C-alpha positions in Angstrom: 0.6 -0.4 -0.1 1.9 3.0 -0.6 2.0 6.2 1.5 -0.1 9.3 -0.2 0.3 12.8 1.7 -2.8 13.7 2.2 -4.2 17.9 3.8 -6.9 19.3 5.9 -7.6 22.0 5.7 -9.3 25.3 6.3 -10.5 29.4 5.6 -10.3 31.9 7.6 -10.5 35.6 7.4 -8.9 37.6 10.4 -12.7 37.2 11.7 -12.6 34.1 11.9 -9.5 33.0 13.5 -11.2 32.5 17.0 -13.5 29.9 15.4 -11.1 28.9 14.0 -9.4 28.4 16.9 -11.5 26.3 18.2 -12.1 24.2 15.5 -8.4 22.9 15.3 -8.1 21.9 19.1 -10.8 19.7 18.1 -9.0 19.0 14.9 -5.9 17.8 17.1 -7.1 16.1 19.7 -8.8 13.0 17.3 -6.0 14.1 14.6 -2.6 15.2 16.5 -0.1 13.5 12.7 -2.6 14.6 10.1 -1.8 18.2 8.8 -4.2 21.1 9.0 -2.9 24.1 6.8 -4.6 27.0 7.4 -5.4 29.7 4.6 -6.0 32.7 6.6 -5.9 37.0 4.6 -2.2 37.1 3.1 -3.4 33.9 1.4 -6.6 35.6 0.2 -4.7 38.3 -0.7 -2.4 37.2 -2.8 -5.4 35.0 -4.7 -5.8 38.6 -6.9 -9.5 37.4 -6.4 -11.8 39.8 -5.9 -14.7 36.5 -5.4 -12.0 34.7 -4.0 -14.5 33.3 -0.6 -16.7 32.4 -3.1 -13.9 29.7 -5.0 -11.5 29.5 -2.1 -12.1 25.7 -1.5 -11.6 24.9 -5.1 -8.4 27.3 -5.4 -6.8 26.3 -2.5 -7.5 22.6 -3.5 -5.9 22.7 -6.3 -3.6 24.3 -4.9 -2.5 22.1 -2.9 -2.2 19.1 -5.7 0.0 21.6 -7.5 2.4 21.4 -4.6 2.4 17.3 -4.7 -0.6 16.3 -1.7 -2.1 13.6 -3.0 -5.8 13.8 -0.6 -6.9 17.3 0.5 -10.2 17.6 2.7 -11.1 21.3 3.7 -13.4 21.0 6.4 -15.1 24.8 7.6 -13.4 26.6 10.9 -16.4 27.2 12.9 -16.2 22.9 12.4 -16.1 21.0 15.5 -14.7 17.4 15.8 -16.0 14.9 17.5 -14.9 11.8 17.0 
């Protein structure tokens, strides 16, 4: 069985960072070794797309796949992992 490079990611602007921090804590409790990537204001602004928040999930997923990830999973910043 081959090892695939996997990442979980979320998108949170500065106003939503408290939600991301709660999500991150719950994610780490159950998945301490999995990679969790945050796309924040910096990456949103760098996209130069005025409508990026409407198409952010496929845009950032594609960026990760171009950078060598085989599997990517986006989870909303206001989610909680309960198991």
